[in-house]
N, CA, C and O of each residue as an XYZ file, in Angstrom:
756
protein
N       0.848     -1.168      0.000
C       0.000      0.000      0.000
C       0.900      1.239      0.000
O       1.795      1.359      0.837
N       0.667      2.136     -0.914
C       1.428      3.380     -0.967
C       0.693      4.457     -0.185
O      -0.439      4.271      0.261
N       1.360      5.572     -0.035
C       0.720      6.671      0.680
C      -0.565      7.119      0.003
O      -1.508      7.527      0.681
N      -0.618      7.052     -1.304
C      -1.831      7.483     -2.006
C      -2.954      6.474     -1.863
O      -4.121      6.814     -2.061
N      -2.614      5.216     -1.517
C      -3.644      4.194     -1.335
C      -4.213      4.178      0.082
O      -5.244      3.556      0.340
N      -3.532      4.867      0.996
C      -3.979      4.860      2.393
C      -5.343      5.527      2.499
O      -5.621      6.505      1.805
N      -6.199      4.989      3.381
C      -7.508      5.623      3.558
C      -7.343      7.037      4.093
O      -6.446      7.319      4.888
N      -8.212      7.907      3.647
C      -8.147      9.304      4.090
C      -8.439      9.388      5.580
O      -9.457      8.880      6.051
N      -7.549     10.024      6.310
C      -7.757     10.217      7.740
C      -8.470     11.536      7.962
O      -8.276     12.491      7.210
N      -9.280     11.587      8.977
C      -9.933     12.863      9.255
C      -8.887     13.909      9.615
O      -7.916     13.619     10.314
N      -9.095     15.103      9.139
C      -8.162     16.194      9.406
C      -8.252     16.648     10.860
O      -7.286     17.190     11.399
N      -9.362     16.442     11.478
C      -9.602     16.900     12.846
C     -10.197     15.764     13.676
O     -11.369     15.826     14.048
N      -9.408     14.725     13.974
C      -9.975     13.577     14.701
C     -10.445     13.926     16.107
O     -11.237     13.188     16.693
N      -9.974     15.029     16.652
C     -10.332     15.443     18.007
C     -11.637     16.234     18.057
O     -12.101     16.595     19.138
N     -12.224     16.504     16.906
C     -13.384     17.392     16.857
C     -14.604     16.808     17.578
O     -15.219     17.490     18.397
N     -14.956     15.563     17.281
C     -16.121     14.972     17.948
C     -15.893     14.822     19.455
O     -16.776     15.190     20.230
N     -14.734     14.291     19.909
C     -14.523     14.237     21.365
C     -14.578     15.619     22.026
O     -15.031     15.747     23.163
N     -14.124     16.632     21.323
C     -14.193     17.990     21.854
C     -15.643     18.433     21.999
O     -16.015     19.022     23.014
N     -16.465     18.153     20.985
C     -17.884     18.518     21.033
C     -18.590     17.803     22.178
O     -19.378     18.408     22.906
N     -18.306     16.516     22.333
C     -18.927     15.730     23.399
C     -18.474     16.242     24.770
O     -19.286     16.397     25.682
N     -17.173     16.502     24.904
C     -16.644     16.989     26.179
C     -17.256     18.336     26.550
O     -17.651     18.543     27.697
N     -17.337     19.251     25.586
C     -17.920     20.574     25.860
C     -19.358     20.428     26.347
O     -19.768     21.086     27.303
N     -20.112     19.573     25.690
C     -21.513     19.357     26.076
C     -21.617     18.753     27.474
O     -22.474     19.151     28.264
N     -20.744     17.792     27.780
C     -20.787     17.155     29.097
C     -20.355     18.110     30.206
O     -20.882     18.050     31.316
N     -19.404     18.984     29.913
C     -19.020     20.003     30.899
C     -20.188     20.948     31.181
O     -20.414     21.337     32.327
N     -20.927     21.315     30.134
C     -22.110     22.155     30.298
C     -23.175     21.422     31.116
O     -23.835     22.019     31.967
N     -23.333     20.133     30.852
C     -24.285     19.319     31.608
C     -23.882     19.257     33.086
O     -24.724     19.398     33.973
N     -22.586     19.046     33.338
C     -22.101     19.017     34.724
C     -22.379     20.325     35.443
O     -22.787     20.332     36.604
N     -22.156     21.436     34.743
C     -22.456     22.743     35.334
C     -23.942     22.848     35.666
O     -24.308     23.306     36.748
N     -24.786     22.427     34.745
C     -26.223     22.508     34.974
C     -26.674     21.682     36.170
O     -27.509     22.122     36.961
N     -26.116     20.480     36.296
C     -26.488     19.613     37.424
C     -26.004     20.215     38.739
O     -26.746     20.245     39.721
N     -24.765     20.693     38.760
C     -24.238     21.291     39.994
C     -24.977     22.577     40.347
O     -25.137     22.901     41.523
N     -25.423     23.301     39.342
C     -26.214     24.509     39.602
C     -27.525     24.141     40.301
O     -27.945     24.822     41.237
N     -28.168     23.061     39.844
C     -29.401     22.609     40.499
C     -29.133     22.130     41.923
O     -29.914     22.413     42.832
N     -28.028     21.401     42.120
C     -27.669     20.943     43.465
C     -27.441     22.138     44.384
O     -27.894     22.149     45.529
N     -26.736     23.139     43.873
C     -26.452     24.342     44.665
C     -27.739     25.063     45.069
O     -27.796     25.685     46.130
N     -28.754     24.982     44.239
C     -29.993     25.726     44.491
C     -31.066     24.885     45.189
O     -32.215     25.317     45.281
N     -30.717     23.707     45.676
C     -31.699     22.857     46.354
C     -32.319     23.541     47.566
O     -33.472     23.278     47.907
N     -31.560     24.414     48.214
C     -32.095     25.114     49.387
C     -32.816     26.406     49.012
O     -33.204     27.176     49.890
N     -32.997     26.648     47.713
C     -33.762     27.808     47.277
C     -32.940     29.004     46.838
O     -33.489     29.966     46.301
N     -31.638     28.962     47.057
C     -30.793     30.074     46.606
C     -29.385     29.568     46.275
O     -28.997     28.463     46.656
N     -28.636     30.400     45.559
C     -27.259     30.051     45.215
C     -26.331     30.414     46.353
O     -26.443     31.487     46.945
N     -25.424     29.524     46.651
C     -24.430     29.767     47.689
C     -23.101     30.053     47.001
O     -22.268     29.164     46.822
N     -22.922     31.324     46.617
C     -21.691     31.719     45.931
C     -20.497     31.345     46.795
O     -20.412     31.722     47.963
N     -19.584     30.602     46.205
C     -18.403     30.176     46.937
C     -18.503     28.767     47.499
O     -17.496     28.207     47.931
N     -19.695     28.183     47.504
C     -19.851     26.811     47.992
C     -19.250     25.846     46.974
O     -19.027     26.216     45.821
N     -18.987     24.608     47.398
C     -18.315     23.642     46.516
C     -19.079     23.436     45.215
O     -18.469     23.420     44.146
N     -20.400     23.276     45.280
C     -21.179     23.020     44.057
C     -21.140     24.232     43.138
O     -21.029     24.092     41.920
N     -21.230     25.408     43.716
C     -21.206     26.640     42.916
C     -19.852     26.808     42.247
O     -19.782     27.036     41.039
N     -18.763     26.698     43.030
C     -17.417     26.859     42.483
C     -17.089     25.780     41.451
O     -16.559     26.077     40.381
N     -17.403     24.545     41.775
C     -17.116     23.448     40.844
C     -17.942     23.595     39.581
O     -17.439     23.379     38.478
N     -19.202     23.959     39.733
C     -20.066     24.156     38.565
C     -19.544     25.256     37.661
O     -19.488     25.085     36.444
N     -19.164     26.381     38.242
C     -18.647     27.480     37.432
C     -17.307     27.128     36.785
O     -17.009     27.587     35.683
N     -16.506     26.320     37.465
C     -15.252     25.867     36.861
C     -15.545     24.966     35.667
O     -14.884     25.070     34.634
N     -16.530     24.082     35.804
C     -16.925     23.242     34.667
C     -17.455     24.100     33.519
O     -17.173     23.826     32.352
N     -18.218     25.133     33.852
C     -18.750     26.039     32.837
C     -17.604     26.734     32.108
O     -17.615     26.836     30.881
N     -16.620     27.211     32.862
C     -15.453     27.861     32.264
C     -14.724     26.905     31.319
O     -14.404     27.264     30.186
N     -14.467     25.698     31.789
C     -13.804     24.703     30.941
C     -14.656     24.354     29.719
O     -14.129     24.130     28.630
N     -15.969     24.310     29.908
C     -16.873     24.022     28.793
C     -16.823     25.090     27.726
O     -16.785     24.773     26.538
N     -16.824     26.349     28.125
C     -16.776     27.446     27.151
C     -15.447     27.425     26.404
O     -15.416     27.625     25.189
N     -14.349     27.185     27.119
C     -13.045     27.089     26.455
C     -13.044     25.916     25.467
O     -12.494     26.027     24.372
N     -13.651     24.807     25.851
C     -13.724     23.643     24.965
C     -14.618     23.936     23.765
O     -14.304     23.517     22.651
N     -15.724     24.647     23.970
C     -16.544     25.067     22.835
C     -15.732     25.978     21.899
O     -15.901     25.927     20.681
N     -14.858     26.803     22.472
C     -13.981     27.638     21.644
C     -13.092     26.784     20.751
O     -12.911     27.085     19.571
N     -12.536     25.714     21.322
C     -11.725     24.793     20.517
C     -12.576     24.142     19.431
O     -12.106     23.937     18.311
N     -13.819     23.820     19.757
C     -14.729     23.253     18.763
C     -14.968     24.241     17.623
O     -14.964     23.852     16.455
N     -15.175     25.498     17.951
C     -15.396     26.529     16.932
C     -14.182     26.628     16.010
O     -14.327     26.684     14.789
N     -12.994     26.650     16.595
C     -11.765     26.736     15.784
C     -11.633     25.508     14.889
O     -11.347     25.633     13.699
N     -11.842     24.328     15.457
C     -11.725     23.098     14.677
C     -12.775     22.980     13.582
O     -12.470     22.570     12.463
N     -13.995     23.337     13.902
C     -15.070     23.271     12.915
C     -14.812     24.254     11.782
O     -15.046     23.936     10.616
N     -14.336     25.433     12.117
C     -13.988     26.426     11.101
C     -12.904     25.868     10.180
O     -13.016     25.971      8.958
N     -11.868     25.284     10.751
C     -10.791     24.703      9.945
C     -11.270     23.554      9.086
O     -10.887     23.440      7.921
N     -12.106     22.702      9.653
C     -12.628     21.562      8.890
C     -13.495     22.035      7.733
O     -13.398     21.500      6.629
N     -14.331     23.022      7.970
C     -15.171     23.545      6.890
C     -14.321     24.119      5.763
O     -14.704     24.026      4.597
N     -13.186     24.705      6.088
C     -12.295     25.238      5.046
C     -11.733     24.125      4.168
O     -11.455     24.344      2.989
N     -11.563     22.920      4.743
C     -10.992     21.824      3.961
C     -12.032     21.086      3.127
O     -11.689     20.509      2.095
N     -13.280     21.091      3.546
C     -14.294     20.307      2.835
C     -15.272     21.150      2.037
O     -16.011     20.622      1.207
N     -15.285     22.449      2.279
C     -16.257     23.302      1.605
C     -15.611     24.648      1.286
O     -15.491     25.497      2.169
N     -15.195     24.852      0.041
C     -14.504     26.093     -0.295
C     -15.373     27.343     -0.275
O     -14.842     28.454     -0.263
N     -16.683     27.195     -0.269
C     -17.543     28.368     -0.229
C     -18.357     28.339      1.036
O     -18.403     27.264      1.633
N     -18.955     29.294      1.489
C     -18.585     30.701      1.541
C     -17.673     30.950      2.746
O     -18.127     30.966      3.890
N     -16.450     31.134      2.483
C     -15.437     31.290      3.542
C     -15.693     32.496      4.421
O     -15.443     32.445      5.625
N     -16.182     33.572      3.848
C     -16.420     34.778      4.644
C     -17.445     34.505      5.738
O     -17.292     34.969      6.868
N     -18.482     33.758      5.404
C     -19.504     33.408      6.400
C     -18.865     32.598      7.527
O     -19.120     32.854      8.704
N     -18.037     31.623      7.164
C     -17.359     30.803      8.174
C     -16.439     31.650      9.046
O     -16.389     31.481     10.264
N     -15.712     32.563      8.404
C     -14.781     33.418      9.151
C     -15.524     34.303     10.148
O     -15.137     34.400     11.313
N     -16.595     34.947      9.682
C     -17.369     35.834     10.556
C     -18.009     35.028     11.689
O     -18.020     35.475     12.836
N     -18.531     33.864     11.378
C     -19.158     33.023     12.405
C     -18.132     32.588     13.454
O     -18.417     32.611     14.651
N     -16.944     32.193     13.007
C     -15.908     31.760     13.944
C     -15.469     32.916     14.833
O     -15.315     32.743     16.042
N     -15.266     34.088     14.247
C     -14.861     35.253     15.043
C     -15.961     35.610     16.044
O     -15.676     35.873     17.212
N     -17.212     35.620     15.590
C     -18.329     35.937     16.495
C     -18.394     34.932     17.638
O     -18.543     35.314     18.799
N     -18.282     33.647     17.308
C     -18.332     32.621     18.343
C     -17.204     32.752     19.350
O     -17.415     32.585     20.551
N     -16.000     33.053     18.861
C     -14.858     33.189     19.763
C     -14.945     34.457     20.609
O     -14.612     34.438     21.794
N     -15.391     35.556     20.007
C     -15.572     36.788     20.789
C     -16.632     36.553     21.871
O     -16.455     36.964     23.018
N     -17.717     35.898     21.506
C     -18.741     35.564     22.498
C     -18.202     34.657     23.583
O     -18.542     34.820     24.755
N     -17.355     33.692     23.202
C     -16.735     32.814     24.185
C     -15.847     33.583     25.153
O     -15.850     33.313     26.354
N     -15.085     34.541     24.631
C     -14.236     35.372     25.494
C     -15.109     36.173     26.467
O     -14.754     36.330     27.636
N     -16.241     36.673     25.986
C     -17.166     37.399     26.870
C     -17.678     36.489     27.984
O     -17.738     36.894     29.145
N     -18.044     35.263     27.628
C     -18.482     34.290     28.633
C     -17.374     34.070     29.663
O     -17.628     34.095     30.868
N     -16.153     33.857     29.191
C     -15.024     33.606     30.090
C     -14.824     34.795     31.032
O     -14.572     34.609     32.223
N     -14.936     36.003     30.505
C     -14.787     37.213     31.312
C     -15.797     37.213     32.468
O     -15.446     37.477     33.618
N     -17.047     36.912     32.137
C     -18.104     36.910     33.159
C     -17.888     35.776     34.166
O     -18.049     35.979     35.369
N     -17.529     34.600     33.687
C     -17.325     33.455     34.593
C     -16.151     33.722     35.525
O     -16.226     33.423     36.717
N     -15.067     34.280     34.995
C     -13.924     34.620     35.848
C     -14.333     35.636     36.912
O     -13.871     35.571     38.051
N     -15.199     36.571     36.536
C     -15.705     37.529     37.507
C     -16.555     36.872     38.580
O     -16.542     37.295     39.736
N     -17.304     35.826     38.195
C     -18.102     35.086     39.176
C     -17.208     34.290     40.129
O     -17.450     34.248     41.335
N     -16.178     33.664     39.572
C     -15.294     32.835     40.386
C     -14.339     33.658     41.249
O     -13.984     33.259     42.359
N     -13.930     34.810     40.723
C     -12.954     35.643     41.424
C     -13.512     37.056     41.563
O     -13.334     37.882     40.667
N     -14.187     37.342     42.676
C     -14.825     38.651     42.856
C     -13.872     39.831     42.678
O     -14.289     40.884     42.197
N     -12.618     39.680     43.051
C     -11.667     40.783     42.872
C     -11.461     41.095     41.392
O     -11.278     42.252     41.012
N     -11.493     40.054     40.564
C     -11.391     40.269     39.118
C     -12.597     41.069     38.636
O     -12.457     41.993     37.834
N     -13.774     40.713     39.124
C     -14.998     41.417     38.718
C     -14.969     42.876     39.156
O     -15.460     43.754     38.446
N     -14.397     43.131     40.320
C     -14.288     44.515     40.800
C     -13.270     45.302     39.981
O     -13.480     46.475     39.672
N     -12.167     44.642     39.636
C     -11.097     45.323     38.896
C     -11.474     45.559     37.439
O     -11.166     46.609     36.875
N     -12.141     44.578     36.832
C     -12.480     44.666     35.409
C     -13.943     44.262     35.219
O     -14.225     43.195     34.675
N     -14.877     45.113     35.664
C     -16.292     44.737     35.542
C     -16.713     44.692     34.069
O     -16.363     45.575     33.288
N     -17.465     43.658     33.704
C     -17.894     43.573     32.310
C     -18.999     44.585     32.006
O     -19.937     44.735     32.788
N     -18.889     45.276     30.876
C     -19.979     46.176     30.483
C     -21.224     45.374     30.083
O     -21.148     44.171     29.833
N     -22.345     46.050     30.030
C     -23.599     45.385     29.667
C     -23.512     44.707     28.307
O     -24.120     43.657     28.099
N     -22.761     45.297     27.377
C     -22.623     44.703     26.038
C     -22.014     43.311     26.132
O     -22.385     42.420     25.367
N     -21.086     43.115     27.059
C     -20.462     41.797     27.245
C     -21.472     40.836     27.836
O     -21.568     39.687     27.405
N     -22.235     41.306     28.832
C     -23.210     40.448     29.493
C     -24.326     40.013     28.559
O     -24.775     38.869     28.621
N     -24.775     40.904     27.702
C     -25.896     40.602     26.809
C     -25.430     40.080     25.450
O     -25.968     39.098     24.937
N     -24.432     40.741     24.873
C     -23.994     40.389     23.531
C     -23.134     39.154     23.453
O     -23.161     38.438     22.451
N     -22.365     38.892     24.506
C     -21.467     37.737     24.483
C     -22.161     36.416     24.219
O     -21.779     35.702     23.292
N     -23.178     36.067     25.012
C     -23.868     34.799     24.763
C     -24.499     34.731     23.370
O     -24.495     33.674     22.739
N     -25.035     35.841     22.895
C     -25.662     35.851     21.562
C     -24.615     35.595     20.490
O     -24.833     34.777     19.597
N     -23.474     36.288     20.567
C     -22.407     36.075     19.577
C     -21.900     34.643     19.611
O     -21.701     34.018     18.569
N     -21.694     34.134     20.810
C     -21.211     32.758     20.970
C     -22.160     31.762     20.314
O     -21.746     30.921     19.516
N     -23.437     31.872     20.663
C     -24.421     30.918     20.154
C     -24.622     31.063     18.651
O     -24.673     30.062     17.937
N     -24.737     32.303     18.158
C     -24.920     32.504     16.716
C     -23.721     32.005     15.920
O     -23.880     31.348     14.891
N     -22.521     32.320     16.401
C     -21.319     31.867     15.694
C     -21.259     30.356     15.603
O     -21.000     29.806     14.532
N     -21.496     29.680     16.719
C     -21.462     28.219     16.724
C     -22.567     27.645     15.847
O     -22.331     26.717     15.073
N     -23.773     28.195     15.967
C     -24.892     27.676     15.176
C     -24.670     27.847     13.673
O     -24.999     26.948     12.899
N     -24.119     28.979     13.251
C     -23.860     29.174     11.817
C     -22.873     28.122     11.325
O     -23.068     27.544     10.256
N     -21.818     27.868     12.091
C     -20.850     26.843     11.679
C     -21.497     25.460     11.639
O     -21.197     24.662     10.751
N     -22.377     25.173     12.589
C     -23.055     23.876     12.593
C     -23.998     23.737     11.405
O     -24.075     22.673     10.790
N     -24.713     24.808     11.082
C     -25.590     24.776      9.902
C     -24.758     24.577      8.646
O     -25.142     23.816      7.758
N     -23.624     25.257      8.568
C     -22.735     25.094      7.412
C     -22.197     23.659      7.331
O     -21.914     23.172      6.237
N     -22.052     22.982      8.472
C     -21.541     21.612      8.487
C     -22.553     20.619      7.925
O     -22.192     19.490      7.593
N     -23.809     21.026      7.817
C     -24.838     20.144      7.264
C     -24.601     19.928      5.765
O     -24.764     18.812      5.271
N     -24.221     20.981      5.040
C     -24.015     20.886      3.591
C     -23.050     19.791      3.185
O     -23.403     18.952      2.356
N     -21.840     19.764      3.738
C     -20.902     18.703      3.374
C     -21.119     17.404      4.153
O     -20.257     16.526      4.168
N     -22.265     17.299      4.788
C     -22.656     16.080      5.509
C     -21.732     15.739      6.680
O     -21.451     14.571      6.950
N     -21.276     16.762      7.353
C     -20.506     16.556      8.579
C     -21.438     16.399      9.773
O     -21.039     15.911     10.830
N     -22.675     16.819      9.587
C     -23.678     16.800     10.640
C     -25.041     16.645      9.986
O     -25.304     17.275      8.962
N     -25.921     15.814     10.560
C     -27.273     15.727      9.996
C     -28.034     17.036     10.237
O     -27.700     17.797     11.146
N     -29.034     17.283      9.435
C     -29.787     18.544      9.504
C     -30.424     18.763     10.871
O     -30.606     19.909     11.282
N     -30.765     17.704     11.576
C     -31.398     17.875     12.884
C     -30.385     18.242     13.968
O     -30.790     18.647     15.057
N     -29.087     18.114     13.708
C     -28.067     18.447     14.703
C     -28.123     19.901     15.153
O     -28.254     20.166     16.348
N     -28.024     20.860     14.212
C     -28.113     22.259     14.626
C     -29.464     22.615     15.258
O     -29.540     23.504     16.106
N     -30.518     21.924     14.846
C     -31.845     22.182     15.415
C     -31.854     21.805     16.905
O     -32.391     22.538     17.735
N     -31.254     20.658     17.228
C     -31.183     20.261     18.641
C     -30.322     21.222     19.450
O     -30.664     21.564     20.582
N     -29.201     21.657     18.869
C     -28.339     22.612     19.574
C     -29.107     23.914     19.820
O     -29.053     24.469     20.917
N     -29.820     24.399     18.801
C     -30.629     25.607     18.971
C     -31.681     25.407     20.055
O     -31.883     26.286     20.893
N     -32.349     24.263     20.043
C     -33.362     23.985     21.079
C     -32.721     23.989     22.465
O     -33.326     24.462     23.426
N     -31.503     23.465     22.572
C     -30.797     23.484     23.851
C     -30.494     24.897     24.308
O     -30.684     25.233     25.476
N     -30.016     25.737     23.373
C     -29.722     27.129     23.714
C     -30.993     27.873     24.116
O     -30.971     28.689     25.037
N     -32.091     27.595     23.434
C     -33.362     28.254     23.759
C     -33.829     27.818     25.148
O     -34.285     28.644     25.938
N     -33.716     26.526     25.444
C     -34.126     26.034     26.771
C     -33.342     26.737     27.874
O     -33.906     27.119     28.899
N     -32.040     26.906     27.660
C     -31.200     27.567     28.661
C     -31.590     29.036     28.795
O     -31.614     29.571     29.903
N     -31.893     29.687     27.681
C     -32.275     31.101     27.711
C     -33.623     31.305     28.394
O     -33.836     32.322     29.055
N     -34.529     30.348     28.240
C     -35.857     30.457     28.838
C     -35.764     30.391     30.364
O     -36.410     31.167     31.068
N     -34.956     29.459     30.865
C     -34.839     29.294     32.317
C     -33.526     28.572     32.606
O     -33.296     27.467     32.113
N     -32.677     29.194     33.399
C     -31.381     28.580     33.707
C     -31.527     27.247     34.446
O     -30.600     26.438     34.448
N     -32.670     27.016     35.064
C     -32.900     25.717     35.698
C     -33.026     24.606     34.659
O     -32.958     23.425     34.998
N     -33.208     24.982     33.399
C     -33.278     23.995     32.317
C     -31.901     23.703     31.721
O     -31.806     23.057     30.677
N     -30.839     24.168     32.368
C     -29.489     23.930     31.873
C     -29.198     22.455     31.605
O     -28.649     22.147     30.547
N     -29.537     21.524     32.506
C     -29.269     20.117     32.189
C     -30.021     19.636     30.950
O     -29.475     18.877     30.148
N     -31.262     20.070     30.790
C     -32.036     19.689     29.605
C     -31.408     20.301     28.355
O     -31.233     19.623     27.343
N     -31.070     21.591     28.434
C     -30.443     22.263     27.303
C     -29.115     21.625     26.935
O     -28.823     21.429     25.755
N     -28.302     21.296     27.947
C     -27.016     20.653     27.688
C     -27.207     19.283     27.051
O     -26.438     18.896     26.171
N     -28.221     18.552     27.486
C     -28.501     17.239     26.879
C     -28.899     17.400     25.413
O     -28.504     16.594     24.571
N     -29.675     18.432     25.107
C     -30.041     18.689     23.712
C     -28.815     19.074     22.885
O     -28.659     18.612     21.755
N     -27.951     19.912     23.439
C     -26.710     20.286     22.744
C     -25.857     19.041     22.517
O     -25.302     18.858     21.434
N     -25.753     18.198     23.519
C     -25.012     16.940     23.398
C     -25.563     16.090     22.256
O     -24.812     15.589     21.418
N     -26.894     15.935     22.236
C     -27.524     15.139     21.181
C     -27.294     15.724     19.798
O     -27.124     14.984     18.829
N     -27.286     17.052     19.701
C     -27.072     17.691     18.411
C     -25.640     17.589     17.924
O     -25.398     17.552     16.717
N     -24.689     17.544     18.842
C     -23.280     17.497     18.459
C     -22.725     16.083     18.349
O     -21.696     15.882     17.704
N     -23.377     15.103     18.959
C     -22.864     13.744     18.985
C     -22.581     13.165     17.591
O     -21.560     12.497     17.426
N     -23.425     13.386     16.593
C     -23.141     12.779     15.285
C     -22.122     13.545     14.430
O     -21.943     13.217     13.257
N     -21.459     14.550     14.990
C     -20.496     15.339     14.224
C     -19.417     14.439     13.632
O     -18.820     13.622     14.333
N     -19.177     14.596     12.347
C     -18.160     13.809     11.638
C     -16.955     14.682     11.336
O     -17.037     15.910     11.337
N     -15.834     14.021     11.077
C     -14.634     14.764     10.712
C     -14.331     14.664      9.221
O     -13.329     15.197      8.745
N     -15.192     13.987      8.501
C     -15.125     13.984      7.034
C     -16.539     13.753      6.520
O     -17.356     13.140      7.207
N     -16.829     14.231      5.335
C     -18.195     14.113      4.825
C     -18.661     12.666      4.717
O     -17.886     11.766      4.393
N     -19.945     12.466      4.997
C     -20.541     11.141      4.827
C     -20.656     10.863      3.337
O     -20.796     11.781      2.529
N     -20.596      9.588      2.987
C     -20.747      9.224      1.570
C     -22.186      9.352      1.154
O     -23.103      9.045      1.916
N     -22.371      9.802     -0.047
C     -23.736      9.991     -0.548
C     -24.282      8.717     -1.114
O     -25.420      8.687     -1.582
């Protein structure tokens, strides 16, 4: 077997595990958030609160890696429309940075006092993050990297979380279900 006869390897073999890990970290945060609120309020600084927010931070960073990888994969399998992919990736990453800023402020009150996030970060960050990721996921449907229902489930998960933060575990499960079938090379037609 020569190099040209070797089966094509996925360019981003870590992409699906990254998607699954990000979703599970979000799920862990949602579960710990519910545990923290069993007594009717959040106990900022308690083990469940701190651990949950740490999982959320790691999840957002992992989603950032997913955005970068998905953007790169789309460039290799779909030459058009690159500008849409570029804008979506930048929006998703900027939104992710906004999320990280807010989470760091939650975990470290001195950071929040020193560098308080403006309202644009609090409101615009999640929207940019979700829109950027969703556009890349929708674009992944064309080259058959993801079934058409994948982005729909991710959107439903984001909507559930936006409706009520107590639905975080449900939303994370929907995001997990939408990202689970992510491929690293197009499916055969």
